[in-house]
C-alpha positions as CSV (number, residue, x, y, z in Angstrom):
1,M,19.3,-12.8,6.1
2,E,17.3,-13.7,3.1
3,Q,15.7,-10.9,1.6
4,N,12.0,-11.2,-0.1
5,R,9.9,-8.4,-2.0
6,A,7.0,-6.8,-0.3
7,Y,4.8,-4.4,-1.6
8,V,3.2,-1.1,0.6
9,A,0.7,1.4,-0.6
10,L,0.7,4.6,0.5
11,G,-1.4,6.9,0.8
12,S,-2.5,10.2,2.3
13,N,-5.4,13.3,2.1
14,L,-4.1,15.5,5.0
15,G,-1.9,17.7,5.4
16,D,1.2,18.4,2.3
17,R,0.4,15.2,0.9
18,H,3.6,14.7,-1.3
19,Q,5.7,15.9,1.6
20,I,4.1,13.5,3.5
21,C,4.3,10.4,1.4
22,H,8.3,11.2,0.4
23,H,8.9,11.4,4.4
24,A,7.2,7.6,4.6
25,I,9.1,6.7,2.3
26,R,12.4,8.1,2.9
27,A,11.7,6.4,6.5
28,L,11.4,3.3,5.0
29,D,14.2,3.7,2.7
30,L,16.5,4.7,5.8
31,R,15.7,0.6,7.8
32,E,18.6,-1.0,7.5
33,E,16.5,-4.0,6.5
34,V,14.8,-2.8,3.6
35,E,15.7,-2.0,0.4
36,L,13.7,0.6,-1.9
37,L,13.6,-0.8,-5.5
38,R,11.0,1.2,-7.0
39,V,8.1,3.9,-6.2
40,S,5.3,4.1,-8.2
41,S,4.5,7.8,-9.7
42,F,1.4,9.5,-7.3
43,I,-2.1,9.5,-8.7
44,E,-4.9,12.0,-7.1
45,T,-8.2,9.8,-5.9
46,D,-11.9,10.6,-4.3
47,P,-11.9,8.7,-0.5
48,E,-13.7,5.7,-0.8
49,G,-15.9,4.7,2.1
50,G,-15.6,6.4,5.4
51,P,-16.9,10.2,6.2
52,P,-18.2,12.2,3.5
53,N,-16.4,15.8,2.5
54,Q,-13.0,14.2,2.8
55,P,-10.4,15.7,0.4
56,Q,-8.9,13.8,-2.5
57,Y,-6.6,11.5,-1.7
58,L,-2.3,11.3,-2.7
59,N,-1.8,7.2,-3.7
60,A,1.3,5.2,-5.0
61,V,2.8,2.3,-4.3
62,A,6.2,1.2,-3.2
63,A,8.3,-1.8,-4.2
64,L,10.6,-3.1,-1.4
65,K,13.3,-6.0,-0.7
66,T,13.6,-6.6,3.3
67,S,14.8,-9.6,5.8
68,L,12.5,-7.9,8.0
69,T,9.3,-10.8,8.6
70,P,5.7,-9.8,7.6
71,L,4.7,-8.9,11.3
72,E,8.1,-6.9,11.6
73,L,6.9,-4.9,8.2
74,L,3.9,-4.0,9.6
75,T,5.4,-3.0,12.5
76,A,7.5,-0.8,10.7
77,L,4.8,0.5,9.3
78,G,2.8,1.1,12.0
79,L,5.7,3.2,13.5
80,I,6.1,5.3,10.1
81,E,2.7,6.6,10.4
82,Q,2.5,7.3,14.0
83,Q,5.9,9.4,13.1
84,L,4.0,11.4,10.5
85,G,1.1,11.5,12.9
86,R,-0.9,8.9,12.0
87,H,-4.2,9.1,14.1
88,R,-7.0,6.0,14.2
89,I,-9.8,8.2,15.0
90,E,-12.6,6.3,12.6
91,K,-12.5,4.0,10.0
92,W,-11.6,5.4,6.1
93,G,-11.2,8.8,7.6
94,P,-9.1,10.9,6.9
95,R,-5.3,11.0,7.8
96,T,-1.9,11.7,7.2
97,I,-0.6,8.2,6.0
98,D,-1.6,5.7,5.5
99,L,0.5,2.4,4.8
100,D,-1.7,-0.3,3.6
101,F,0.5,-4.2,3.4
102,L,-0.2,-5.4,0.3
103,L,2.3,-8.5,-0.5
104,A,4.7,-10.3,0.7
105,G,6.6,-12.7,-1.9
106,D,4.2,-15.4,-2.4
107,E,2.9,-15.3,1.1
108,I,-0.6,-16.3,2.4
109,I,-1.4,-15.4,6.2
110,D,-4.1,-15.3,7.5
111,S,-4.0,-14.1,11.3
112,P,-5.6,-11.5,13.7
113,D,-2.6,-9.2,13.6
114,L,-1.7,-9.6,9.5
115,T,-4.2,-10.9,6.5
116,L,-1.6,-10.9,3.0
117,P,-2.5,-10.6,0.4
118,H,-3.8,-7.5,1.6
119,P,-7.9,-8.4,1.7
120,R,-9.5,-5.5,-0.3
121,M,-6.3,-4.7,-2.9
122,H,-7.9,-6.5,-6.0
123,L,-11.1,-3.9,-5.6
124,R,-9.1,-0.5,-5.4
125,Q,-8.7,1.1,-8.3
126,F,-6.3,3.2,-6.1
127,V,-3.6,0.2,-5.8
128,L,-4.0,-1.6,-8.6
129,Q,-3.1,1.3,-11.0
130,P,0.4,2.2,-9.2
131,L,0.8,-1.5,-8.6
132,V,0.8,-2.0,-12.2
133,E,2.9,0.7,-13.1
134,I,5.9,-1.1,-11.0
135,A,5.3,-4.6,-11.1
136,P,2.4,-5.6,-13.7
137,E,3.9,-9.5,-13.6
138,V,3.1,-9.7,-9.8
139,C,0.6,-12.4,-9.0
140,H,-1.6,-12.3,-6.1
141,P,-0.9,-15.3,-4.8
142,V,-4.3,-16.2,-4.0
143,L,-6.5,-14.9,-6.8
144,H,-3.6,-16.6,-9.1
145,K,-3.4,-13.7,-11.5
146,T,-1.3,-10.6,-12.2
147,V,-2.1,-7.1,-10.8
148,H,-2.1,-6.1,-14.3
149,Q,-5.4,-8.9,-15.1
150,L,-6.5,-7.5,-11.9
151,L,-7.0,-3.9,-12.9
152,A,-7.8,-5.1,-16.1
153,D,-11.0,-7.5,-14.2
154,L,-12.1,-4.2,-12.4
155,E,-11.8,-1.8,-14.6
156,L,-14.3,-3.7,-16.6
157,T,-16.9,-4.8,-13.9
158,C,-16.7,-0.8,-13.7
159,K,-17.6,-0.1,-17.0
160,N,-20.4,-2.6,-16.5
């Protein structure tokens, strides 16, 4: 079966954040249809949006090779979140784990269940910074820029 490269952002701001993120990575790696290629360094960031006074997030990005379709991978990510105690109570609220599907090769999907590439990834330094660490030349299939260029653009915008 054909293998496709995919990128998944991890974030946690409840519980033992390092342990929970490592459990999520291990759960992905244990799937026979998924090969874990790389995981970025972990970075701590302040929450963006959501309710005030949330704890800091621990964020990283994982590069995968998978034979799963994008919808199958999205389902697998949701199951891992559930297994690790994710409860969707309020939008952008605190969470044990958040697995955001960022990219699946050059695929562009806009459906009620899945939007690829992730619609806000180019606006999030906490996603772009770890993604650039492991795959700086990956190209955003809609914006036609590398993630390295997107991070540089975002940093320039934040300075102005």
